[in-house]
C-alpha positions in Angstrom: -102.8 -17.6 25.7 -99.4 -16.2 26.4 -98.4 -19.3 28.3 -99.5 -21.5 25.4 -97.5 -19.5 22.9 -94.5 -19.7 25.1 -94.8 -23.4 25.5 -95.2 -23.9 21.8 -92.2 -21.7 21.2 -90.2 -23.7 23.8 -91.3 -27.0 22.0 -90.1 -25.7 18.7 -86.8 -24.5 20.2 -86.4 -28.0 21.8 -87.2 -29.7 18.5 -84.8 -27.5 16.6 -82.0 -28.2 19.2 -82.6 -31.9 19.1 -82.6 -31.8 15.3 -79.4 -29.9 15.2 -77.9 -32.2 17.9 -78.9 -35.2 15.8 -77.4 -33.6 12.7 -74.3 -32.8 14.6 -73.9 -36.3 15.8 -74.5 -37.7 12.3 -71.9 -35.2 10.9 -69.4 -36.2 13.6 -70.0 -39.9 12.8 -69.6 -39.2 9.1 -66.3 -37.3 9.8 -65.0 -40.2 11.9 -66.0 -42.6 9.1 -64.2 -40.5 6.6 -61.1 -40.3 8.8 -61.1 -44.0 9.2 -61.5 -44.6 5.5 -58.9 -42.0 4.7 -56.5 -43.9 7.1 -57.3 -47.2 5.4 -56.7 -45.7 2.0 -53.4 -44.2 3.1 -52.4 -47.6 4.6 -53.4 -49.3 1.4 -51.6 -46.7 -0.7 -48.5 -47.2 1.4 -48.7 -51.0 1.1 -49.1 -50.7 -2.7 -46.3 -48.2 -2.9 -44.0 -50.7 -1.0 -45.1 -53.5 -3.3 -44.5 -51.3 -6.3 -41.1 -50.4 -5.1 -40.2 -54.0 -4.5 -41.5 -54.9 -7.9 -39.5 -52.1 -9.5 -36.3 -53.4 -7.8 -37.1 -56.9 -9.0 -37.8 -55.7 -12.5 -34.5 -53.7 -12.6 -32.6 -56.8 -11.4 -34.2 -59.0 -14.1 -33.5 -56.3 -16.7 -29.8 -56.3 -15.7 -29.7 -60.1 -15.9 -31.4 -60.0 -19.3 -28.9 -57.3 -20.6 -26.0 -59.4 -19.3 -27.4 -62.6 -21.0 -28.1 -60.7 -24.3 -24.6 -59.2 -24.3 -23.1 -62.7 -23.8 -25.3 -64.1 -26.6 -24.3 -61.3 -28.9 -20.6 -61.9 -28.2 -21.1 -65.7 -28.8 -23.1 -65.0 -32.0 -20.4 -62.6 -33.3 -17.7 -65.1 -32.6 -19.6 -67.8 -34.3 -20.4 -65.6 -37.3 -16.7 -64.7 -37.6 -15.8 -68.4 -37.6 -18.4 -69.2 -40.3 -17.1 -66.2 -42.4 -13.5 -67.5 -42.2 -14.7 -71.0 -43.1 -16.7 -69.6 -46.0 -13.8 -67.6 -47.3 -11.5 -70.7 -47.1 -14.1 -72.9 -48.9 -14.7 -70.3 -51.6 -11.0 -70.0 -52.2 -10.6 -73.8 -52.5 -13.7 -74.0 -54.7 -12.3 -71.3 -57.0 -9.1 -73.2 -57.5 -10.8 -76.5 -58.1 -13.3 -74.9 -60.5 -10.4 -73.3 -62.5 -8.7 -76.7 -62.8 -11.9 -78.4 -63.8 -12.6 -75.7 -66.4 -9.1 -76.2 -67.9 -9.6 -80.0 -68.1 -13.1 -79.6 -69.6 -11.7 -77.3 -72.3 -9.0 -79.9 -73.1 -11.5 -82.7 -73.3 -13.8 -80.6 -75.6 -10.8 -79.8 -77.8 -9.9 -83.5 -78.1 -13.5 -84.4 -78.9 -13.7 -81.7 -81.5 -10.4 -83.0 -83.1 -11.9 -86.5 -82.9 -14.9 -85.4 -84.8 -12.7 -83.7 -87.4 -10.7 -86.8 -87.9 -13.9 -88.9 -88.3 -15.0 -86.6 -91.1 -11.5 -86.7 -92.7 -11.4 -90.5 -92.5 -14.8 -90.8 -94.2 -13.6 -88.7 -97.0 -10.4 -90.8 -97.3 -12.5 -94.0 -97.6 -14.4 -92.4 -100.5 -17.8 -93.2 -99.1 -20.8 -92.3 -101.3 -23.0 -89.4 -100.5 -25.7 -91.7 -99.2 -23.3 -93.7 -97.1 -21.7 -90.5 -95.8 -25.2 -89.2 -94.7 -25.9 -92.5 -93.0 -22.5 -92.5 -91.3 -23.1 -88.9 -90.3 -26.4 -89.8 -88.7 -24.7 -92.7 -87.0 -21.9 -90.4 -85.9 -24.4 -87.9 -84.5 -26.1 -90.6 -82.6 -22.8 -92.0 -81.3 -21.7 -88.5 -80.3 -25.0 -88.0 -78.5 -24.3 -91.2 -76.6 -20.7 -90.1 -76.0 -22.0 -86.7 -74.8 -24.4 -88.4 -72.4 -21.6 -90.5 -71.1 -19.4 -87.4 -70.7 -22.2 -85.9 -68.7 -22.3 -89.0 -66.6 -18.6 -88.8 -65.9 -18.6 -85.0 -65.2 -18.8 -85.6 -61.4 -15.9 -88.0 -61.5 -13.9 -85.5 -63.6 -14.6 -82.8 -61.0 -13.2 -85.0 -58.3 -10.0 -85.9 -60.2 -9.6 -82.9 -62.4 -6.8 -81.3 -60.4 -3.6 -82.0 -62.5 -5.1 -85.3 -63.8 -4.5 -85.0 -67.6 -3.7 -88.7 -67.6 -7.2 -89.4 -66.4 -8.7 -87.2 -69.1 -6.7 -89.1 -71.7 -8.0 -92.4 -70.2 -11.6 -91.1 -70.6 -10.9 -90.2 -74.3 -9.5 -93.8 -74.7 -12.8 -95.0 -73.3 -14.7 -93.0 -75.9 -12.4 -94.4 -78.6 -13.0 -97.9 -77.3 -16.7 -97.3 -77.6 -16.2 -96.2 -81.2 -14.1 -99.4 -81.8 -17.0 -101.5 -80.8 -19.4 -99.5 -82.9 -17.2 -99.6 -86.0 -16.4 -103.3 -85.5 -20.1 -104.1 -85.7 -20.1 -102.4 -89.1 -16.9 -104.3 -90.2 -14.7 -101.2 -90.5 -11.1 -101.1 -89.4 -11.4 -98.6 -86.6 -8.1 -99.8 -85.0 -6.1 -98.6 -87.9 -7.8 -95.2 -87.8 -7.2 -95.1 -84.0 -3.5 -95.7 -84.6 -3.4 -92.9 -87.1 -5.3 -90.7 -84.7 -2.9 -91.5 -81.8 0.0 -90.7 -84.1 -1.5 -87.4 -85.0 -2.4 -86.7 -81.4 1.2 -87.4 -80.3 2.6 -85.2 -83.0 0.2 -82.4 -81.9 
């Protein structure tokens, strides 16, 4: 009985030892696996670090190139903007002078047209036209003035181009208006030429 118990105890001790040995072997194997994996991770980390460092250097180089290119573009844009600003100032200055001359010539033309209308009214009174005839002539004059005004608008662009110091051209345009009136009055059988002569005499005296 004692021998059997001792044998059983020895078997249990052997099983315990074998179990512990097996566990120890498995643990050692796990440790070696962990060390191998740790080494692989460290190697991978080092490789990634090297790649990241290389990428960082490349990014810095590209950033410097971009900054240099942007600086050059900014300088070119600033120079171009300054050139455009100078051109705009010069154009505005010239446009201001041309506009002032055009404004003066337009004022002169309006004054002459106004005087022409006044002389038309005065001439009708001198002819002693009846009230009905005067109303008819007034309607005709308004119609003719509308046509003359439309023609004046049509020649506005030409006036703008020749307005600088071109009072002779303005007088020629007035003569063209008078010529149109000559044709209109001639169709009615009136002596517009005589009136024109008196108008030119009055204009010269003015």
